[in-house]
N, C-alpha and C positions, 0 to 999 in steps of 0.2 A: 738875242744871243742864243746860240745853239748849245747843245749839251757838251760838245767837245771844248768849246770856249770856256764854259763854266768849269769843267773838269780841270782844264789847264790853269785857271785862276785859283781854284782850290789847291791844286798840287803845288803851285808856286807859293801860296800862303802857308801851306803845311811845311814846305821845305824851309821857309823863313822861320817859322816857329821852331822847327826841329834844329836847324843849324845855327840860327842867331840867338833866339830867345832862350832856348834850352841848351843848345850847344855851347854858348858863351856864358851860360848860367846868369843871364840878365834878370830872369825871374826865377828864383829858386823854388817857386811853388808850382811851376807849369809842368814839370816832368810827370808828376803823379797822375793828374787828370788826363794828360795826353796819352800816357801809357794805358790808362784804364778805359780809353775811348769815350771820355766824358766831355770832350771839347767839340762843339758844333761849329761848322764852317758854313756860312750862308753868303751866297753871292747876291747882292742886291742889284737889280737892273735899273734902279732909280736914276732918273736924269733931272729930277726936280726935288726941292726941299720936302714938299708934302709927301711925295712917294717914299722918300728915304725915311722920314719920320714914321710912316706907317709900317715900313719893314722893321725898323728898330723896335717899335711898340709891339709888333707881332712877336718878335723874339723875346722881349721882356715878359710878355704874357705867357709864352711857352716855358720860360724859366720859372715862372710863378706856379705852373701846374706840374712840372717835372721835379722829381726828387733829385738830390745831389748825386745819388748813386746812378741815376739815369743820365743826368746832364748837369755838369758843374758850371760851364761857362760857354759863351758864344762869341765868335768873331764874325761881325758883319763886315763883309768886304765890298767895297764900292769902286768897281773898275771904270765906270762910265761917267762919274760925277765927282765934283770937288777935287779935281786934279791940282787946282791952285791952292797952295797951303793957306793963304790968307782967307779964301772962301771957306775952306775946311775949318779953320780956326773959328770963324764967325759962326759956322753951323753948330759947333759944339754947344754954344749957348742955347740953341733950339733943343738939342738933345737933353741938356740939363733941365730946361723948362718942362720938357715932357716928363722926365723922371719926377720932378717936383709936383707937377699938376696931377700925375697919376698916383700919387701917394707912395712912390717908391724911394723917396729920399731916405737914406739910412738902410735901405734894402739892397739896392744895386748902385754900383759906381761904374763909370765909364772910363776906360783907359784908351788913349788915342795914339794912333800910329799913322804915318804918312811918308811917302817917298821923299818929300822935301821938309820933313819935320825940322823945326828950328826953335830951340828954347829961347825964351825972352832973354835979351841981353847977350846972346852969342852971335857970332858970325855964322852964316849959312854953312860954311865948310868946317866948322869946329867939330872935332872928333866926337864930343859928347852927344851931338845930335844923332849919331848913328844908333844910339840906344833906342830911339823911337822911330827909326826909319824902316819902312816896310815896302813890299813891292807894289802895294795899292793903298789907298786910304782905307783905314780899318777903324771900326768902333768895337772895342772889346767890352762886352757886358759881363760884369763880375758881381758875384754874390758877396755882399759885405760880410755876412756872417761867416762864410767860408774863409774870407781873407783875414778876418779878425782871429779865427781859430788857428790858422797857420802862423800868423804873426806872433801869437802868444807862445808858440813853441820854437820860434826862430830866434837864435841868439843875435842881438844887435841889429834889428831890422833897419835902424836909422842909417846904417853903413851901406845899404844896398845901392842907393844912387851913386855914392862916391866910388864904390867898388866897380859899378858898371862903367862909369866914366874912365876909370883907370884901365879896365879891361879893353874897351874899344880904342882908347888912346894908344894902347900897346900893340895894336894890330899892325902887321906889315902891310905894305901896299898890295902885295900878292894875296894876302888873307882878305883884305877889303874887297878886292876884285872878285874873289871866289864867293864870299858871303853876301855881297851886295851887287850882283851883276846888273841889276835894274837901275843902278845909280850912275852907270857909265854912260 
């Protein structure tokens, strides 16, 4: 993959973060670290499970040595692998095992996003799936201490998923086409 391809992938991911996640306020905690330049975007060229696990482990190690002022969170973008949502969903277990095996349980959590994201018990075209749909498969590496700190100050964090579902359900078809062009 050349530098232009990687730049295009990062730009598409940044636009999704800015327009969908922050723009629709799906994650009320994303705006501040994004504005402060504390979000790292990494394009993994992995095409096999082992390669991707190494990339994710490398990024978790980086989070371990960087202060939150330098680096709050990382999005590992996977453009060449796990395009099938079922395969992606199965791979999440590997990532969780890596976190546990490395002693990072309770230190980091992984949020997951995919172009074909589908919550259990929903139809693929259900609007609520848009809350976790992204231009590429993404593993979002989150510091649990940072998440706990912002949740303590956020009024009614339990309402976030419900608010997100209402927000994306209320989008017009034109808004969906604009925000999610990669889904067409």
